[in-house]
C-alpha positions in Angstrom: -0.2 0.2 0.2 1.1 3.9 -0.4 1.3 5.9 2.5 0.2 9.4 1.8 0.8 12.5 4.3 -0.4 16.2 3.8 2.6 17.9 3.6 2.1 21.6 4.9 5.2 22.8 2.9 3.3 22.1 -0.1 -0.5 22.2 0.8 -1.1 18.9 -0.6 -1.1 14.9 0.1 2.4 13.2 -1.0 3.3 9.7 -1.2 5.7 9.2 1.6 9.4 8.2 0.4 12.1 8.4 2.7 15.5 9.3 2.3 17.2 6.1 3.4 15.0 2.9 2.1 13.2 1.6 5.1 14.0 3.7 7.5 12.3 7.0 8.7 13.9 10.0 10.7 11.5 11.8 12.5 11.6 14.9 14.8 8.9 16.0 16.9 8.5 19.3 19.0 8.3 18.8 22.5 7.1 20.1 25.5 8.6 23.2 27.4 8.5 21.7 30.8 7.8 24.6 32.9 4.6 23.5 34.1 2.0 20.5 33.9 1.1 19.4 30.2 -2.9 19.6 29.5 -4.8 17.6 27.0 -4.6 20.0 24.5 -0.7 19.5 24.4 -0.9 16.1 25.0 -2.7 15.9 21.9 0.3 16.9 19.7 2.1 13.6 21.0 -1.0 11.1 20.4 -0.5 12.2 16.8 2.8 12.0 16.7 2.9 8.3 18.1 -0.2 7.6 15.6 2.2 8.5 12.6 4.9 6.7 13.9 3.1 3.5 14.5 1.7 3.8 11.0 4.9 4.0 9.6 6.5 0.6 11.4 3.3 -0.9 10.4 4.5 -0.4 6.8 7.9 -1.8 7.9 10.0 1.1 8.4 12.2 1.5 10.9 11.9 5.1 12.8 14.0 6.8 14.9 12.1 9.5 16.7 13.6 12.5 18.2 12.0 14.5 20.8 13.5 17.7 22.4 12.8 18.8 26.1 13.0 22.6 26.0 14.4 23.8 29.3 15.7 27.1 28.5 14.7 29.8 26.2 11.5 29.7 25.7 9.9 33.0 26.3 6.5 34.1 27.5 6.4 35.8 24.0 7.4 34.0 20.9 8.8 37.1 19.6 11.5 37.1 21.8 10.4 39.0 24.5 9.2 38.6 27.9 10.7 36.4 30.5 12.0 32.7 30.4 9.4 30.5 31.0 11.7 28.1 32.9 13.4 31.4 34.8 9.9 32.2 36.0 9.0 29.2 37.1 11.6 28.6 39.4 11.5 31.8 40.8 7.7 31.1 41.4 8.3 27.7 42.8 11.9 28.5 44.6 13.8 25.9 42.6 16.4 25.7 40.5 15.5 25.3 36.9 16.8 22.1 36.4 14.2 20.7 39.2 11.5 22.4 37.9 12.3 20.4 34.6 12.9 17.5 36.1 9.4 17.5 38.1 7.5 18.3 35.0 9.7 16.1 32.6 8.9 13.2 34.6 4.9 14.0 35.0 4.5 14.7 31.4 6.4 11.0 30.6 4.0 9.7 33.2 1.1 10.8 31.1 2.6 9.6 28.0 2.9 6.0 29.2 -0.8 6.2 30.3 -1.5 7.3 27.0 0.0 4.2 25.4 2.8 6.7 23.6 6.0 5.2 22.7 8.8 6.9 23.7 11.1 8.3 21.3 14.7 6.9 20.8 16.4 10.3 21.6 14.9 12.8 24.2 17.2 15.7 24.2 17.4 18.7 26.0 18.1 22.3 24.9 20.7 22.8 28.0 23.0 19.9 27.3 23.2 20.9 23.7 24.6 24.3 24.1 27.7 23.7 22.5 25.9 22.5 19.2 23.6 25.8 19.2 26.8 28.2 19.4 28.1 26.1 16.8 25.4 26.7 14.2 25.1 30.3 15.2 28.9 30.8 14.5 28.1 28.9 11.0 25.3 31.3 10.7 27.5 34.1 11.6 30.4 33.0 9.1 27.8 33.4 6.4 26.5 36.6 6.9 23.0 35.9 8.3 23.4 37.6 11.8 23.8 40.9 13.4 24.2 41.8 17.2 21.7 44.1 19.0 22.0 45.4 22.6 19.6 42.7 23.7 21.0 39.4 21.5 22.2 38.2 18.1 19.6 38.1 15.5 18.9 36.2 12.3 18.3 38.6 9.1 15.7 37.5 7.5 15.6 39.5 4.2 18.9 37.4 3.2 17.2 34.3 3.1 15.4 33.7 0.0 12.0 32.3 0.4 11.6 33.4 4.2 7.9 32.2 5.1 7.5 29.6 2.6 6.1 27.4 4.9 3.5 29.3 6.4 3.2 31.4 2.9 3.4 34.4 4.6 2.8 38.3 3.2 5.9 39.3 4.1 5.6 42.8 2.8 2.1 43.0 4.7 3.1 42.1 8.3 2.7 44.8 10.6 5.2 45.1 13.1 3.7 45.1 15.8 2.1 41.8 14.5 5.2 40.1 15.9 7.0 42.2 17.9 8.2 46.4 18.1 10.9 46.4 16.0 13.6 48.0 18.7 16.7 47.6 17.2 15.8 44.7 14.7 16.2 45.7 11.2 13.3 43.3 9.9 10.0 42.8 11.5 10.4 39.4 11.3 14.0 38.9 12.2 14.2 36.8 15.3 17.1 36.0 18.4 19.8 33.3 17.9 21.5 34.4 21.4 20.0 36.5 24.1 22.0 38.5 26.3 20.6 39.0 30.1 19.5 42.4 31.7 22.4 41.6 33.8 24.9 39.0 33.6 24.3 36.2 36.9 20.7 37.5 37.4 19.7 34.1 35.6 20.1 31.1 36.5 20.9 29.6 33.3 23.4 31.5 30.9 26.5 30.5 29.6 29.9 31.7 28.0 29.6 32.4 24.5 32.4 34.3 21.6 29.5 37.3 21.9 29.0 36.8 25.6 27.3 35.6 28.5 23.7 34.5 27.3 21.3 32.1 26.6 20.2 30.7 23.3 16.9 31.4 21.5 13.9 28.8 21.1 14.2 28.3 17.6 18.1 27.5 17.2 17.3 24.8 19.4 15.7 22.5 18.0 17.5 23.2 14.7 20.7 22.1 16.4 19.3 19.1 18.1 17.1 18.1 15.2 20.2 18.2 12.8 22.6 16.6 15.0 20.5 13.5 15.6 18.9 13.3 12.2 21.4 14.8 9.8 21.2 18.2 7.6 18.4 16.8 5.9 15.6 14.5 7.2 12.0 13.1 6.7 9.6 14.4 8.9 9.1 17.0 11.4 5.7 17.5 13.3 4.2 19.9 15.8 1.4 22.1 16.1 -0.3 24.4 13.3 0.4 27.0 15.8 3.9 26.6 15.0 3.8 27.2 11.7 4.1 30.9 11.2 7.2 31.3 13.5 8.8 28.3 15.1 8.8 26.3 12.0 9.4 28.9 9.7 12.5 30.1 11.7 13.6 27.0 12.1 13.9 26.4 8.1 15.3 29.7 7.5 18.1 29.2 9.9 19.0 25.6 9.1 18.9 26.0 5.2 20.8 29.3 5.6 23.9 27.4 7.8 23.5 24.1 5.5 22.2 25.4 1.9 20.3 21.8 1.8 16.8 21.4 2.2 15.6 21.0 6.2 12.7 18.1 5.9 10.8 16.9 3.5 7.8 16.5 4.7 6.2 18.7 7.4 3.4 17.5 9.3 1.2 19.7 11.3 -1.6 18.5 13.9 -4.8 21.5 14.6 -6.0 22.5 18.0 -8.1 20.7 20.5 -11.1 23.1 20.9 -13.4 23.9 23.4 -17.1 25.7 22.2 -15.1 26.3 18.9 -12.2 28.1 20.3 -8.6 26.6 21.2 -8.4 25.4 24.9 -7.1 27.9 26.8 -7.3 29.1 30.7 -9.8 32.0 29.5 -11.9 29.8 27.3 -12.0 26.7 29.1 -11.6 22.8 28.3 -8.3 23.5 29.9 -7.7 19.9 31.9 -5.1 17.6 32.9 -5.0 13.9 32.6 -4.9 13.4 36.1 -7.8 15.8 36.5 -9.7 13.4 34.0 -9.0 10.4 36.0 -10.3 12.3 38.9 -13.5 12.6 36.7 -13.5 8.7 36.1 -12.0 8.4 32.7 -8.9 6.5 32.0 -6.6 8.0 29.9 -7.0 5.4 26.8 -10.7 6.9 26.7 -9.1 10.5 25.8 -6.5 8.8 23.5 -9.6 7.2 21.4 -12.0 10.4 21.6 -8.9 12.0 19.6 -8.5 9.4 16.8 -12.3 10.1 16.3 -11.6 13.3 14.4 -8.9 14.3 11.7 -5.8 15.5 13.1 -5.9 18.2 10.5 -8.8 19.4 11.8 -9.5 21.4 15.0 -11.7 18.6 17.2 -13.9 20.1 19.9 -13.6 19.0 23.7 -16.3 18.8 26.2 -16.7 16.3 29.2 -20.1 15.6 27.4 -18.4 14.2 24.2 -15.8 12.4 26.2 -18.4 10.6 28.1 -19.6 9.4 24.0 -16.2 8.1 23.7 -15.8 6.3 27.2 -19.3 4.7 26.3 -17.9 3.6 22.7 -14.2 2.5 24.0 -15.8 0.4 26.8 -18.0 -1.5 24.6 -15.5 -2.1 22.0 -13.4 -3.8 25.0 -16.4 -6.0 26.0 -17.1 -6.9 22.5 -13.3 -7.8 21.9 -13.0 -9.4 25.2 -15.5 -11.8 24.0 -13.5 -12.7 20.5 -12.2 -16.3 20.5 -8.7 -16.8 18.8 -8.9 -18.7 15.7 -5.5 -18.1 14.5 -6.6 -16.4 11.4 -5.9 -12.8 10.0 -9.0 -11.4 7.9 -7.3 -9.7 5.1 -10.2 -7.6 3.8 -10.9 -5.9 6.7 -7.3 -5.2 7.1 -6.5 -4.1 3.7 -9.7 -1.7 4.2 -8.1 -0.5 7.6 -4.8 -0.1 5.5 -6.7 2.0 3.0 -7.8 4.6 5.6 -4.7 4.9 7.7 -3.1 5.4 4.8 -4.6 8.0 3.4 -3.2 10.6 5.6 -4.1 9.0 8.8 -8.0 8.9 8.3 -8.6 7.3 12.1 -12.4 8.3 11.8 -12.3 5.8 8.7 -9.9 3.8 10.3 -12.3 3.0 13.4 -15.4 2.6 11.2 -13.4 -0.5 9.8 -12.9 -1.8 13.3 -16.2 -1.6 14.2 -17.5 -3.2 11.2 -15.0 -5.9 11.8 -16.1 -6.9 15.6 -19.8 -6.4 14.6 -19.6 -8.8 11.3 -21.0 -12.2 13.0 -19.6 -14.0 9.7 -15.9 -12.6 9.8 -13.1 -14.7 10.9 -9.8 -13.9 12.2 -11.4 -11.2 14.0 -9.0 -10.9 17.4 -5.4 -11.2 15.1 -7.1 -8.3 13.1 -7.7 -6.6 16.0 -4.5 -7.0 17.5 -2.9 -6.0 13.7 -5.0 -2.8 13.7 -4.1 -2.1 17.0 -0.7 -1.8 16.4 -1.3 1.2 14.9 -4.3 2.9 16.9 -2.8 1.9 20.4 -5.5 1.5 22.0 -4.9 -1.7 24.0 -7.4 -3.9 22.3 -5.8 -7.1 22.4 -7.8 -9.7 24.8 -4.7 -9.9 26.7 -4.5 -6.2 28.1 -8.4 -5.5 28.1 -8.9 -7.0 31.3 -6.7 -5.4 33.8 -7.9 -6.5 37.0 -7.0 -4.5 40.5 -5.5 -6.4 43.1 -8.5 -5.8 45.4 -11.1 -7.3 42.9 -8.8 -10.4 42.6 -8.4 -11.0 46.1 -12.3 -10.9 46.4 -12.8 -13.3 43.5 -10.4 -15.9 45.2 -12.4 -15.2 48.5 -15.7 -15.8 46.4 -14.2 -19.1 45.1 -13.3 -20.4 48.4 -16.8 -19.5 49.5 -18.3 -21.5 46.9 -16.1 -24.6 47.6 -17.5 -24.6 51.1 -21.3 -24.3 49.4 -21.4 -20.9 51.5 -23.4 -19.4 49.0 -24.6 -16.6 51.1 -20.9 -15.2 51.4 -20.6 -15.9 47.8 -23.3 -13.5 47.3 -22.2 -11.0 49.0 -18.6 -10.8 47.7 -20.1 -10.6 44.0 -22.4 -7.4 45.1 -18.7 -6.2 46.6 -17.3 -6.6 43.3 -20.0 -5.2 41.3 -19.4 -2.1 43.3 -16.1 -2.0 42.4 -17.3 -2.1 38.4 -16.5 -5.3 37.7 -19.0 -8.9 37.3 -18.2 -12.6 37.3 -19.4 -15.2 35.0 -19.2 -18.7 36.2 -17.7 -21.3 33.7 -16.2 -24.3 33.4 -13.0 -23.4 33.2 -13.7 -20.9 36.6 -14.7 -17.2 37.3 -14.4 -15.2 34.4 -13.9 -11.5 35.5 -15.5 -8.7 33.5 -15.4 -4.8 34.1 -19.1 -3.4 33.9 
């Protein structure tokens, strides 16, 4: 089959062809680890995981790199404001690295709950200062930089086709739309290296050929992605909000430094919305994964919900909508838990699934194929076909994974079995009722007690 992906650079679906046969280099913009990741942030990693799983399903060996921004991301994307890490450290009375470790560890817990595969490489900005300085020096030697009182800047007027990714109308941009001009030569110029207002006032600053300072946000991704994936690599993922500034600047500085195409396929996922607007503190809908768990939703319900929509379109979130996904997901698991393993694979349904997922990751259609399969009374090879499909969807639909029975329930089941052996039916019924209150039920079969989630 032929995998097609929508390439933001060309604004069309393209047949995917990797640089090296059978191998894919993929870079995914990672979190700035100064606070909890909300479910809108986590949507990007579900999407990147789906793309990776699809590539692996098609036989590619994927080398995925995700960066950890632990310095340089200012409160404004336009090189203004406080460093988010410095601000969080001051607020919490910790070192910036303590803050980074705390929130990165929580982020890793979230992605584990969502069954997101970890990348081959996590790369922290603070551990790649040498590479960032080297890249800036290369740009300086080629005449792309200039100095102001607050940093070293990239001159976007010297890069042909700046803004090609976002289709920016450079002449039509107003200076105030991105930032005050200050000492900048062009309204779209951006910082490669920033100077602190006063040396020694920041926790994180380094010596450089231009003086003590810290890297700009954009240079981090270029330096780290090219270190691990090469000067030209296959796929770069991220949110649509990165297109006009962050990814546009990555292309400009990378291609100026190397003289080569930076990335072949730019694949962007759209926003999680609440009442039609991007989830935010002011608009609402902003939950963390643990907060959804407190409301009774297991994390994979959220993953299922995200897969019901196209990654390229906004998907509207509410607790009520999530409840619908919960009902559907639990119903799906219950049906699958009853399937018998006949050792076959249904080639027709697998073909239909592949056609859907290879068409720019069409997960709504892919889920429709899955539901058609499990409801088809005459279909052979259901269970093994579900397993193949779930290699991509990542919903833990394997029969062996579905029944994850808590220790408390297992203990009660054992006590009930003992009561039944002693023919103490009253005690056995009382224990059954306790098990039901915990959300499980029991079928007594010739093979013993079968536990099901209600």
